[in-house]
All heavy atoms as a GROMACS GRO file, in nm:
protein
  543
    1MET      N    1  -2.228  -1.101  -1.704
    1MET     CA    2  -2.170  -1.156  -1.575
    1MET      C    3  -2.020  -1.180  -1.591
    1MET      O    4  -1.979  -1.249  -1.689
    1MET     CB    5  -2.238  -1.281  -1.533
    1MET     CG    6  -2.189  -1.341  -1.411
    1MET     SD    7  -2.248  -1.508  -1.385
    1MET     CE    8  -2.360  -1.483  -1.256
    2ASN      N    9  -1.939  -1.136  -1.497
    2ASN     CA   10  -1.796  -1.156  -1.504
    2ASN      C   11  -1.761  -1.297  -1.459
    2ASN      O   12  -1.827  -1.355  -1.371
    2ASN     CB   13  -1.727  -1.059  -1.412
    2ASN     CG   14  -1.728  -0.919  -1.461
    2ASN    OD1   15  -1.765  -0.895  -1.581
    2ASN    ND2   16  -1.693  -0.824  -1.378
    3SER      N   17  -1.653  -1.352  -1.512
    3SER     CA   18  -1.599  -1.478  -1.465
    3SER      C   19  -1.542  -1.457  -1.325
    3SER      O   20  -1.484  -1.348  -1.299
    3SER     CB   21  -1.495  -1.530  -1.559
    3SER     OG   22  -1.550  -1.559  -1.688
    4LYS      N   23  -1.541  -1.558  -1.246
    4LYS     CA   24  -1.492  -1.545  -1.110
    4LYS      C   25  -1.378  -1.649  -1.094
    4LYS      O   26  -1.398  -1.768  -1.124
    4LYS     CB   27  -1.601  -1.576  -1.001
    4LYS     CG   28  -1.709  -1.471  -1.003
    4LYS     CD   29  -1.804  -1.486  -0.890
    4LYS     CE   30  -1.886  -1.616  -0.912
    4LYS     NZ   31  -1.990  -1.634  -0.809
    5PHE      N   32  -1.262  -1.597  -1.054
    5PHE     CA   33  -1.148  -1.683  -1.037
    5PHE      C   34  -1.090  -1.664  -0.895
    5PHE      O   35  -1.096  -1.555  -0.838
    5PHE     CB   36  -1.033  -1.642  -1.132
    5PHE     CG   37  -1.063  -1.671  -1.277
    5PHE    CD1   38  -1.134  -1.579  -1.350
    5PHE    CD2   39  -1.022  -1.786  -1.337
    5PHE    CE1   40  -1.160  -1.602  -1.487
    5PHE    CE2   41  -1.055  -1.818  -1.468
    5PHE     CZ   42  -1.119  -1.723  -1.547
    6ALA      N   43  -1.028  -1.768  -0.844
    6ALA     CA   44  -0.948  -1.760  -0.724
    6ALA      C   45  -0.806  -1.794  -0.764
    6ALA      O   46  -0.779  -1.879  -0.841
    6ALA     CB   47  -0.996  -1.860  -0.615
    7VAL      N   48  -0.710  -1.714  -0.713
    7VAL     CA   49  -0.568  -1.741  -0.724
    7VAL      C   50  -0.513  -1.767  -0.594
    7VAL      O   51  -0.509  -1.678  -0.506
    7VAL     CB   52  -0.504  -1.624  -0.796
    7VAL    CG1   53  -0.350  -1.652  -0.814
    7VAL    CG2   54  -0.559  -1.591  -0.938
    8ILE      N   55  -0.457  -1.889  -0.570
    8ILE     CA   56  -0.402  -1.926  -0.447
    8ILE      C   57  -0.248  -1.921  -0.460
    8ILE      O   58  -0.196  -2.000  -0.539
    8ILE     CB   59  -0.448  -2.069  -0.401
    8ILE    CG1   60  -0.598  -2.069  -0.392
    8ILE    CG2   61  -0.382  -2.107  -0.270
    8ILE    CD1   62  -0.662  -2.207  -0.368
    9GLY      N   63  -0.185  -1.835  -0.388
    9GLY     CA   64  -0.041  -1.821  -0.393
    9GLY      C   65  -0.009  -1.692  -0.475
    9GLY      O   66  -0.039  -1.682  -0.594
   10LEU      N   67   0.046  -1.594  -0.407
   10LEU     CA   68   0.069  -1.460  -0.466
   10LEU      C   69   0.213  -1.427  -0.487
   10LEU      O   70   0.256  -1.314  -0.462
   10LEU     CB   71   0.000  -1.355  -0.385
   10LEU     CG   72  -0.154  -1.368  -0.381
   10LEU    CD1   73  -0.213  -1.263  -0.285
   10LEU    CD2   74  -0.221  -1.362  -0.517
   11GLY      N   75   0.292  -1.527  -0.530
   11GLY     CA   76   0.431  -1.496  -0.564
   11GLY      C   77   0.433  -1.429  -0.690
   11GLY      O   78   0.329  -1.368  -0.738
   12VAL      N   79   0.542  -1.426  -0.764
   12VAL     CA   80   0.556  -1.357  -0.892
   12VAL      C   81   0.452  -1.408  -0.991
   12VAL      O   82   0.380  -1.329  -1.056
   12VAL     CB   83   0.700  -1.367  -0.946
   12VAL    CG1   84   0.710  -1.307  -1.089
   12VAL    CG2   85   0.799  -1.302  -0.855
   13PHE      N   86   0.442  -1.538  -1.005
   13PHE     CA   87   0.349  -1.600  -1.100
   13PHE      C   88   0.204  -1.577  -1.065
   13PHE      O   89   0.123  -1.530  -1.147
   13PHE     CB   90   0.378  -1.751  -1.114
   13PHE     CG   91   0.281  -1.822  -1.206
   13PHE    CD1   92   0.295  -1.807  -1.346
   13PHE    CD2   93   0.181  -1.905  -1.154
   13PHE    CE1   94   0.208  -1.870  -1.434
   13PHE    CE2   95   0.094  -1.972  -1.241
   13PHE     CZ   96   0.110  -1.954  -1.380
   14GLY      N   97   0.168  -1.606  -0.939
   14GLY     CA   98   0.031  -1.589  -0.898
   14GLY      C   99  -0.020  -1.448  -0.904
   14GLY      O  100  -0.130  -1.420  -0.948
   15SER      N  101   0.061  -1.351  -0.859
   15SER     CA  102   0.032  -1.211  -0.876
   15SER      C  103   0.010  -1.164  -1.019
   15SER      O  104  -0.080  -1.094  -1.050
   15SER     CB  105   0.141  -1.123  -0.808
   15SER     OG  106   0.147  -1.147  -0.672
   16ALA      N  107   0.094  -1.215  -1.102
   16ALA     CA  108   0.085  -1.174  -1.249
   16ALA      C  109  -0.042  -1.235  -1.308
   16ALA      O  110  -0.111  -1.165  -1.384
   16ALA     CB  111   0.208  -1.226  -1.328
   17ILE      N  112  -0.080  -1.356  -1.273
   17ILE     CA  113  -0.205  -1.422  -1.321
   17ILE      C  114  -0.318  -1.336  -1.268
   17ILE      O  115  -0.412  -1.309  -1.342
   17ILE     CB  116  -0.210  -1.574  -1.277
   17ILE    CG1  117  -0.103  -1.652  -1.346
   17ILE    CG2  118  -0.349  -1.619  -1.294
   17ILE    CD1  119  -0.137  -1.678  -1.487
   18ALA      N  120  -0.322  -1.305  -1.138
   18ALA     CA  121  -0.432  -1.228  -1.079
   18ALA      C  122  -0.447  -1.098  -1.150
   18ALA      O  123  -0.569  -1.058  -1.190
   18ALA     CB  124  -0.411  -1.212  -0.930
   19ARG      N  125  -0.345  -1.027  -1.171
   19ARG     CA  126  -0.358  -0.892  -1.239
   19ARG      C  127  -0.399  -0.910  -1.383
   19ARG      O  128  -0.478  -0.823  -1.428
   19ARG     CB  129  -0.218  -0.824  -1.230
   19ARG     CG  130  -0.189  -0.775  -1.087
   19ARG     CD  131  -0.054  -0.700  -1.089
   19ARG     NE  132  -0.037  -0.643  -0.952
   19ARG     CZ  133   0.050  -0.689  -0.865
   19ARG    NH1  134   0.127  -0.796  -0.888
   19ARG    NH2  135   0.063  -0.640  -0.742
   20LYS      N  136  -0.352  -1.012  -1.453
   20LYS     CA  137  -0.394  -1.028  -1.596
   20LYS      C  138  -0.544  -1.065  -1.604
   20LYS      O  139  -0.616  -1.014  -1.690
   20LYS     CB  140  -0.313  -1.136  -1.659
   20LYS     CG  141  -0.342  -1.160  -1.807
   20LYS     CD  142  -0.323  -1.032  -1.889
   20LYS     CE  143  -0.181  -1.010  -1.922
   20LYS     NZ  144  -0.163  -0.893  -2.022
   21LEU      N  145  -0.592  -1.149  -1.505
   21LEU     CA  146  -0.735  -1.177  -1.506
   21LEU      C  147  -0.821  -1.057  -1.480
   21LEU      O  148  -0.926  -1.033  -1.543
   21LEU     CB  149  -0.763  -1.286  -1.398
   21LEU     CG  150  -0.708  -1.423  -1.434
   21LEU    CD1  151  -0.715  -1.512  -1.308
   21LEU    CD2  152  -0.794  -1.486  -1.545
   22VAL      N  153  -0.780  -0.972  -1.386
   22VAL     CA  154  -0.851  -0.842  -1.356
   22VAL      C  155  -0.849  -0.762  -1.482
   22VAL      O  156  -0.956  -0.700  -1.516
   22VAL     CB  157  -0.794  -0.775  -1.234
   22VAL    CG1  158  -0.845  -0.630  -1.221
   22VAL    CG2  159  -0.813  -0.852  -1.107
   23GLU      N  160  -0.734  -0.748  -1.547
   23GLU     CA  161  -0.722  -0.668  -1.665
   23GLU      C  162  -0.822  -0.711  -1.773
   23GLU      O  163  -0.870  -0.635  -1.854
   23GLU     CB  164  -0.576  -0.684  -1.720
   23GLU     CG  165  -0.541  -0.605  -1.846
   23GLU     CD  166  -0.399  -0.627  -1.884
   23GLU    OE1  167  -0.312  -0.604  -1.798
   23GLU    OE2  168  -0.385  -0.667  -1.995
   24ARG      N  169  -0.852  -0.846  -1.776
   24ARG     CA  170  -0.943  -0.895  -1.877
   24ARG      C  171  -1.092  -0.898  -1.825
   24ARG      O  172  -1.175  -0.961  -1.889
   24ARG     CB  173  -0.900  -1.038  -1.919
   24ARG     CG  174  -0.766  -1.033  -1.991
   24ARG     CD  175  -0.722  -1.167  -2.034
   24ARG     NE  176  -0.594  -1.159  -2.114
   24ARG     CZ  177  -0.584  -1.184  -2.241
   24ARG    NH1  178  -0.685  -1.224  -2.306
   24ARG    NH2  179  -0.467  -1.170  -2.298
   25GLY      N  180  -1.113  -0.836  -1.714
   25GLY     CA  181  -1.249  -0.821  -1.665
   25GLY      C  182  -1.301  -0.920  -1.569
   25GLY      O  183  -1.422  -0.919  -1.534
   26ALA      N  184  -1.216  -1.009  -1.520
   26ALA     CA  185  -1.267  -1.107  -1.424
   26ALA      C  186  -1.268  -1.057  -1.281
   26ALA      O  187  -1.196  -0.961  -1.244
   26ALA     CB  188  -1.170  -1.233  -1.428
   27ASP      N  189  -1.353  -1.119  -1.197
   27ASP     CA  190  -1.354  -1.093  -1.058
   27ASP      C  191  -1.255  -1.192  -0.996
   27ASP      O  192  -1.272  -1.311  -1.020
   27ASP     CB  193  -1.489  -1.110  -0.997
   27ASP     CG  194  -1.591  -1.007  -1.036
   27ASP    OD1  195  -1.549  -0.894  -1.064
   27ASP    OD2  196  -1.709  -1.037  -1.048
   28VAL      N  197  -1.154  -1.141  -0.924
   28VAL     CA  198  -1.055  -1.226  -0.868
   28VAL      C  199  -1.050  -1.230  -0.716
   28VAL      O  200  -1.046  -1.121  -0.659
   28VAL     CB  201  -0.916  -1.189  -0.927
   28VAL    CG1  202  -0.805  -1.270  -0.865
   28VAL    CG2  203  -0.915  -1.202  -1.080
   29MET      N  204  -1.043  -1.345  -0.657
   29MET     CA  205  -1.016  -1.360  -0.513
   29MET      C  206  -0.866  -1.405  -0.506
   29MET      O  207  -0.828  -1.501  -0.563
   29MET     CB  208  -1.102  -1.469  -0.454
   29MET     CG  209  -1.062  -1.496  -0.310
   29MET     SD  210  -1.148  -1.641  -0.236
   29MET     CE  211  -1.317  -1.579  -0.233
   30ALA      N  212  -0.789  -1.322  -0.441
   30ALA     CA  213  -0.645  -1.351  -0.423
   30ALA      C  214  -0.621  -1.403  -0.282
   30ALA      O  215  -0.665  -1.345  -0.184
   30ALA     CB  216  -0.561  -1.226  -0.450
   31ILE      N  217  -0.547  -1.519  -0.275
   31ILE     CA  218  -0.529  -1.585  -0.144
   31ILE      C  219  -0.376  -1.614  -0.127
   31ILE      O  220  -0.313  -1.667  -0.214
   31ILE     CB  221  -0.608  -1.716  -0.141
   31ILE    CG1  222  -0.752  -1.694  -0.157
   31ILE    CG2  223  -0.575  -1.795  -0.013
   31ILE    CD1  224  -0.838  -1.820  -0.172
   32ASP      N  225  -0.325  -1.579  -0.009
   32ASP     CA  226  -0.190  -1.612   0.028
   32ASP      C  227  -0.180  -1.615   0.174
   32ASP      O  228  -0.254  -1.548   0.249
   32ASP     CB  229  -0.090  -1.512  -0.036
   32ASP     CG  230   0.051  -1.563  -0.041
   32ASP    OD1  231   0.117  -1.564   0.071
   32ASP    OD2  232   0.094  -1.614  -0.147
   33GLU      N  233  -0.080  -1.686   0.227
   33GLU     CA  234  -0.057  -1.693   0.375
   33GLU      C  235   0.011  -1.562   0.416
   33GLU      O  236  -0.008  -1.516   0.534
   33GLU     CB  237   0.034  -1.810   0.408
   33GLU     CG  238   0.046  -1.835   0.552
   33GLU     CD  239   0.118  -1.964   0.583
   33GLU    OE1  240   0.193  -2.016   0.498
   33GLU    OE2  241   0.095  -2.015   0.696
   34SER      N  242   0.084  -1.498   0.325
   34SER     CA  243   0.155  -1.374   0.363
   34SER      C  244   0.066  -1.248   0.359
   34SER      O  245   0.012  -1.210   0.253
   34SER     CB  246   0.271  -1.350   0.267
   34SER     OG  247   0.320  -1.218   0.275
   35GLU      N  248   0.050  -1.188   0.473
   35GLU     CA  249  -0.033  -1.065   0.482
   35GLU      C  250   0.025  -0.951   0.392
   35GLU      O  251  -0.047  -0.879   0.328
   35GLU     CB  252  -0.043  -1.022   0.625
   35GLU     CG  253  -0.130  -0.898   0.648
   35GLU     CD  254  -0.281  -0.928   0.616
   35GLU    OE1  255  -0.323  -1.040   0.648
   35GLU    OE2  256  -0.349  -0.839   0.568
   36ASP      N  257   0.160  -0.943   0.381
   36ASP     CA  258   0.222  -0.846   0.299
   36ASP      C  259   0.184  -0.866   0.153
   36ASP      O  260   0.147  -0.767   0.080
   36ASP     CB  261   0.374  -0.846   0.309
   36ASP     CG  262   0.422  -0.797   0.446
   36ASP    OD1  263   0.343  -0.726   0.513
   36ASP    OD2  264   0.532  -0.832   0.487
   37LYS      N  265   0.189  -0.991   0.102
   37LYS     CA  266   0.149  -1.013  -0.031
   37LYS      C  267   0.006  -0.986  -0.062
   37LYS      O  268  -0.031  -0.932  -0.169
   37LYS     CB  269   0.182  -1.159  -0.072
   37LYS     CG  270   0.330  -1.184  -0.083
   37LYS     CD  271   0.359  -1.328  -0.117
   37LYS     CE  272   0.511  -1.354  -0.122
   37LYS     NZ  273   0.539  -1.492  -0.157
   38VAL      N  274  -0.081  -1.021   0.033
   38VAL     CA  275  -0.223  -0.992   0.024
   38VAL      C  276  -0.246  -0.844   0.012
   38VAL      O  277  -0.321  -0.791  -0.068
   38VAL     CB  278  -0.306  -1.056   0.135
   38VAL    CG1  279  -0.447  -1.011   0.142
   38VAL    CG2  280  -0.297  -1.207   0.125
   39GLN      N  281  -0.182  -0.775   0.106
   39GLN     CA  282  -0.202  -0.620   0.104
   39GLN      C  283  -0.149  -0.558  -0.022
   39GLN      O  284  -0.202  -0.457  -0.068
   39GLN     CB  285  -0.137  -0.562   0.228
   39GLN     CG  286  -0.207  -0.596   0.356
   39GLN     CD  287  -0.349  -0.546   0.359
   39GLN    OE1  288  -0.379  -0.434   0.312
   39GLN    NE2  289  -0.432  -0.631   0.406
   40SER      N  290  -0.044  -0.616  -0.086
   40SER     CA  291   0.012  -0.553  -0.200
   40SER      C  292  -0.081  -0.564  -0.320
   40SER      O  293  -0.066  -0.487  -0.415
   40SER     CB  294   0.147  -0.617  -0.233
   40SER     OG  295   0.134  -0.747  -0.284
   41ILE      N  296  -0.176  -0.657  -0.318
   41ILE     CA  297  -0.267  -0.672  -0.436
   41ILE      C  298  -0.412  -0.638  -0.402
   41ILE      O  299  -0.495  -0.634  -0.492
   41ILE     CB  300  -0.250  -0.817  -0.496
   41ILE    CG1  301  -0.298  -0.820  -0.635
   41ILE    CG2  302  -0.324  -0.919  -0.404
   41ILE    CD1  303  -0.256  -0.944  -0.715
   42ALA      N  304  -0.439  -0.615  -0.279
   42ALA     CA  305  -0.577  -0.601  -0.227
   42ALA      C  306  -0.658  -0.491  -0.307
   42ALA      O  307  -0.774  -0.508  -0.331
   42ALA     CB  308  -0.581  -0.570  -0.081
   43ASN      N  309  -0.589  -0.381  -0.344
   43ASN     CA  310  -0.662  -0.275  -0.410
   43ASN      C  311  -0.686  -0.303  -0.562
   43ASN      O  312  -0.753  -0.226  -0.627
   43ASN     CB  313  -0.581  -0.145  -0.399
   43ASN     CG  314  -0.581  -0.093  -0.255
   43ASN    OD1  315  -0.675  -0.119  -0.183
   43ASN    ND2  316  -0.476  -0.024  -0.221
   44GLU      N  317  -0.626  -0.412  -0.609
   44GLU     CA  318  -0.643  -0.446  -0.747
   44GLU      C  319  -0.746  -0.562  -0.776
   44GLU      O  320  -0.783  -0.570  -0.894
   44GLU     CB  321  -0.502  -0.484  -0.805
   44GLU     CG  322  -0.401  -0.380  -0.794
   44GLU     CD  323  -0.264  -0.424  -0.837
   44GLU    OE1  324  -0.254  -0.467  -0.955
   44GLU    OE2  325  -0.175  -0.417  -0.756
   45VAL      N  326  -0.778  -0.635  -0.680
   45VAL     CA  327  -0.866  -0.748  -0.704
   45VAL      C  328  -0.999  -0.732  -0.626
   45VAL      O  329  -1.011  -0.639  -0.544
   45VAL     CB  330  -0.802  -0.883  -0.652
   45VAL    CG1  331  -0.674  -0.911  -0.730
   45VAL    CG2  332  -0.765  -0.872  -0.504
   46ALA      N  333  -1.094  -0.812  -0.662
   46ALA     CA  334  -1.227  -0.802  -0.593
   46ALA      C  335  -1.222  -0.835  -0.441
   46ALA      O  336  -1.288  -0.772  -0.364
   46ALA     CB  337  -1.330  -0.892  -0.661
   47PHE      N  338  -1.138  -0.935  -0.411
   47PHE     CA  339  -1.134  -0.976  -0.271
   47PHE      C  340  -0.989  -1.037  -0.250
   47PHE      O  341  -0.943  -1.115  -0.332
   47PHE     CB  342  -1.238  -1.083  -0.249
   47PHE     CG  343  -1.249  -1.130  -0.101
   47PHE    CD1  344  -1.298  -1.045  -0.003
   47PHE    CD2  345  -1.206  -1.252  -0.066
   47PHE    CE1  346  -1.306  -1.080   0.127
   47PHE    CE2  347  -1.214  -1.296   0.070
   47PHE     CZ  348  -1.268  -1.209   0.162
   48ALA      N  349  -0.932  -1.006  -0.135
   48ALA     CA  350  -0.800  -1.058  -0.098
   48ALA      C  351  -0.806  -1.107   0.046
   48ALA      O  352  -0.859  -1.044   0.131
   48ALA     CB  353  -0.694  -0.956  -0.118
   49VAL      N  354  -0.748  -1.231   0.061
   49VAL     CA  355  -0.755  -1.288   0.198
   49VAL      C  356  -0.622  -1.357   0.230
   49VAL      O  357  -0.559  -1.420   0.145
   49VAL     CB  358  -0.878  -1.387   0.209
   49VAL    CG1  359  -0.865  -1.498   0.115
   49VAL    CG2  360  -0.897  -1.437   0.356
   50SER      N  361  -0.582  -1.345   0.356
   50SER     CA  362  -0.467  -1.413   0.402
   50SER      C  363  -0.512  -1.532   0.482
   50SER      O  364  -0.587  -1.523   0.578
   50SER     CB  365  -0.387  -1.316   0.496
   50SER     OG  366  -0.273  -1.388   0.547
   51LEU      N  367  -0.469  -1.650   0.434
   51LEU     CA  368  -0.496  -1.777   0.506
   51LEU      C  369  -0.399  -1.882   0.468
   51LEU      O  370  -0.326  -1.874   0.371
   51LEU     CB  371  -0.636  -1.821   0.476
   51LEU     CG  372  -0.682  -1.856   0.333
   51LEU    CD1  373  -0.642  -1.992   0.291
   51LEU    CD2  374  -0.836  -1.841   0.323
   52ASP      N  375  -0.389  -1.993   0.545
   52ASP     CA  376  -0.306  -2.103   0.520
   52ASP      C  377  -0.377  -2.191   0.418
   52ASP      O  378  -0.478  -2.261   0.450
   52ASP     CB  379  -0.283  -2.180   0.646
   52ASP     CG  380  -0.202  -2.304   0.629
   52ASP    OD1  381  -0.154  -2.329   0.520
   52ASP    OD2  382  -0.180  -2.379   0.726
   53ALA      N  383  -0.330  -2.189   0.289
   53ALA     CA  384  -0.392  -2.263   0.185
   53ALA      C  385  -0.373  -2.413   0.196
   53ALA      O  386  -0.437  -2.494   0.114
   53ALA     CB  387  -0.342  -2.211   0.046
   54THR      N  388  -0.295  -2.459   0.289
   54THR     CA  389  -0.286  -2.602   0.313
   54THR      C  390  -0.396  -2.661   0.408
   54THR      O  391  -0.407  -2.772   0.433
   54THR     CB  392  -0.143  -2.641   0.364
   54THR    OG1  393  -0.126  -2.584   0.496
   54THR    CG2  394  -0.035  -2.593   0.268
   55SER      N  395  -0.474  -2.565   0.461
   55SER     CA  396  -0.582  -2.602   0.548
   55SER      C  397  -0.711  -2.617   0.472
   55SER      O  398  -0.768  -2.525   0.416
   55SER     CB  399  -0.605  -2.493   0.656
   55SER     OG  400  -0.723  -2.512   0.724
   56LYS      N  401  -0.759  -2.739   0.466
   56LYS     CA  402  -0.886  -2.773   0.395
   56LYS      C  403  -0.995  -2.687   0.448
   56LYS      O  404  -1.083  -2.632   0.372
   56LYS     CB  405  -0.917  -2.921   0.406
   56LYS     CG  406  -1.043  -2.960   0.337
   56LYS     CD  407  -1.066  -3.111   0.352
   56LYS     CE  408  -1.197  -3.150   0.292
   56LYS     NZ  409  -1.227  -3.296   0.312
   57HIS      N  410  -1.009  -2.673   0.576
   57HIS     CA  411  -1.116  -2.597   0.639
   57HIS      C  412  -1.110  -2.447   0.603
   57HIS      O  413  -1.211  -2.384   0.580
   57HIS     CB  414  -1.118  -2.613   0.791
   57HIS     CG  415  -1.139  -2.757   0.833
   57HIS    ND1  416  -1.257  -2.823   0.812
   57HIS    CD2  417  -1.055  -2.849   0.887
   57HIS    CE1  418  -1.249  -2.950   0.855
   57HIS    NE2  419  -1.126  -2.968   0.901
   58ALA      N  420  -0.991  -2.394   0.601
   58ALA     CA  421  -0.974  -2.254   0.563
   58ALA      C  422  -1.023  -2.230   0.420
   58ALA      O  423  -1.089  -2.128   0.390
   58ALA     CB  424  -0.831  -2.208   0.589
   59LEU      N  425  -0.985  -2.319   0.334
   59LEU     CA  426  -1.026  -2.304   0.194
   59LEU      C  427  -1.170  -2.326   0.170
   59LEU      O  428  -1.238  -2.256   0.099
   59LEU     CB  429  -0.946  -2.402   0.102
   59LEU     CG  430  -0.798  -2.368   0.083
   59LEU    CD1  431  -0.732  -2.481   0.008
   59LEU    CD2  432  -0.779  -2.235   0.018
   60GLU      N  433  -1.233  -2.424   0.242
   60GLU     CA  434  -1.371  -2.443   0.229
   60GLU      C  435  -1.452  -2.325   0.274
   60GLU      O  436  -1.562  -2.294   0.220
   60GLU     CB  437  -1.410  -2.572   0.313
   60GLU     CG  438  -1.371  -2.701   0.250
   60GLU     CD  439  -1.399  -2.820   0.337
   60GLU    OE1  440  -1.421  -2.804   0.461
   60GLU    OE2  441  -1.396  -2.937   0.286
   61ALA      N  442  -1.408  -2.258   0.370
   61ALA     CA  443  -1.471  -2.136   0.421
   61ALA      C  444  -1.480  -2.021   0.320
   61ALA      O  445  -1.558  -1.927   0.331
   61ALA     CB  446  -1.406  -2.087   0.551
   62GLN      N  447  -1.398  -2.031   0.217
   62GLN     CA  448  -1.394  -1.926   0.109
   62GLN      C  449  -1.491  -1.953  -0.005
   62GLN      O  450  -1.493  -1.877  -0.098
   62GLN     CB  451  -1.252  -1.905   0.059
   62GLN     CG  452  -1.154  -1.868   0.168
   62GLN     CD  453  -1.198  -1.747   0.244
   62GLN    OE1  454  -1.237  -1.643   0.187
   62GLN    NE2  455  -1.194  -1.761   0.379
   63ASN      N  456  -1.569  -2.062   0.004
   63ASN     CA  457  -1.662  -2.094  -0.104
   63ASN      C  458  -1.607  -2.099  -0.238
   63ASN      O  459  -1.654  -2.045  -0.341
   63ASN     CB  460  -1.785  -1.999  -0.098
   63ASN     CG  461  -1.859  -2.002   0.031
   63ASN    OD1  462  -1.885  -2.109   0.083
   63ASN    ND2  463  -1.891  -1.886   0.085
   64LEU      N  464  -1.489  -2.169  -0.255
   64LEU     CA  465  -1.419  -2.177  -0.377
   64LEU      C  466  -1.508  -2.250  -0.486
   64LEU      O  467  -1.487  -2.238  -0.604
   64LEU     CB  468  -1.288  -2.248  -0.364
   64LEU     CG  469  -1.188  -2.170  -0.275
   64LEU    CD1  470  -1.058  -2.252  -0.270
   64LEU    CD2  471  -1.162  -2.035  -0.337
   65GLY      N  472  -1.603  -2.332  -0.440
   65GLY     CA  473  -1.697  -2.394  -0.536
   65GLY      C  474  -1.782  -2.297  -0.617
   65GLY      O  475  -1.828  -2.337  -0.723
   66ASP      N  476  -1.786  -2.171  -0.578
   66ASP     CA  477  -1.860  -2.072  -0.647
   66ASP      C  478  -1.781  -2.009  -0.756
   66ASP      O  479  -1.831  -1.924  -0.839
   66ASP     CB  480  -1.908  -1.964  -0.554
   66ASP     CG  481  -2.009  -2.007  -0.455
   66ASP    OD1  482  -2.073  -2.112  -0.480
   66ASP    OD2  483  -2.024  -1.940  -0.346
   67MET      N  484  -1.648  -2.041  -0.764
   67MET     CA  485  -1.561  -1.988  -0.865
   67MET      C  486  -1.576  -2.065  -1.002
   67MET      O  487  -1.607  -2.181  -1.001
   67MET     CB  488  -1.416  -1.993  -0.818
   67MET     CG  489  -1.383  -1.913  -0.693
   67MET     SD  490  -1.402  -1.739  -0.722
   67MET     CE  491  -1.436  -1.680  -0.556
   68ASP      N  492  -1.542  -1.990  -1.107
   68ASP     CA  493  -1.544  -2.063  -1.241
   68ASP      C  494  -1.418  -2.143  -1.256
   68ASP      O  495  -1.416  -2.245  -1.316
   68ASP     CB  496  -1.550  -1.952  -1.350
   68ASP     CG  497  -1.689  -1.886  -1.348
   68ASP    OD1  498  -1.789  -1.955  -1.344
   68ASP    OD2  499  -1.688  -1.760  -1.351
   69ALA      N  500  -1.305  -2.094  -1.189
   69ALA     CA  501  -1.179  -2.164  -1.195
   69ALA      C  502  -1.093  -2.124  -1.075
   69ALA      O  503  -1.109  -2.012  -1.023
   69ALA     CB  504  -1.106  -2.142  -1.325
   70VAL      N  505  -1.004  -2.208  -1.036
   70VAL     CA  506  -0.907  -2.178  -0.929
   70VAL      C  507  -0.765  -2.204  -0.986
   70VAL      O  508  -0.744  -2.314  -1.041
   70VAL     CB  509  -0.933  -2.261  -0.805
   70VAL    CG1  510  -0.828  -2.236  -0.699
   70VAL    CG2  511  -1.072  -2.237  -0.756
   71VAL      N  512  -0.676  -2.105  -0.968
   71VAL     CA  513  -0.538  -2.125  -1.011
   71VAL      C  514  -0.460  -2.144  -0.885
   71VAL      O  515  -0.458  -2.061  -0.793
   71VAL     CB  516  -0.489  -1.998  -1.086
   71VAL    CG1  517  -0.341  -2.019  -1.120
   71VAL    CG2  518  -0.570  -1.971  -1.203
   72VAL      N  519  -0.382  -2.257  -0.873
   72VAL     CA  520  -0.299  -2.282  -0.757
   72VAL      C  521  -0.154  -2.256  -0.802
   72VAL      O  522  -0.108  -2.326  -0.891
   72VAL     CB  523  -0.320  -2.427  -0.709
   72VAL    CG1  524  -0.231  -2.456  -0.593
   72VAL    CG2  525  -0.466  -2.457  -0.671
   73SER      N  526  -0.097  -2.160  -0.742
   73SER     CA  527   0.047  -2.123  -0.776
   73SER      C  528   0.131  -2.122  -0.659
   73SER      O  529   0.200  -2.022  -0.630
   73SER     CB  530   0.039  -1.986  -0.849
   73SER     OG  531  -0.013  -1.883  -0.764
   74ILE      N  532   0.126  -2.225  -0.581
   74ILE     CA  533   0.209  -2.248  -0.466
   74ILE      C  534   0.332  -2.322  -0.509
   74ILE      O  535   0.326  -2.429  -0.572
   74ILE     CB  536   0.134  -2.322  -0.354
   74ILE    CG1  537   0.009  -2.244  -0.310
   74ILE    CG2  538   0.226  -2.355  -0.238
   74ILE    CD1  539  -0.073  -2.325  -0.216
   75GLY      N  540   0.450  -2.263  -0.475
   75GLY     CA  541   0.578  -2.325  -0.515
   75GLY      C  542   0.616  -2.442  -0.430
   75GLY      O  543   0.563  -2.478  -0.330
   0.00000   0.00000   0.00000
């Protein structure tokens, strides 16, 4: 079974972390408010979603509790 990670914030750091996790065999959910950033990584991760990560309700809807770990890389 693969480890499951969520990466919130897809700037330079967040994108690099997401790609490295995928490279190491993890299932990654990539989250950012910017649709462009989400689209730029969507083909590389298991799931990519554009949402406002400052919204508790939006994050709860993504079932982050099912993840093994969450990386928050919001500047």
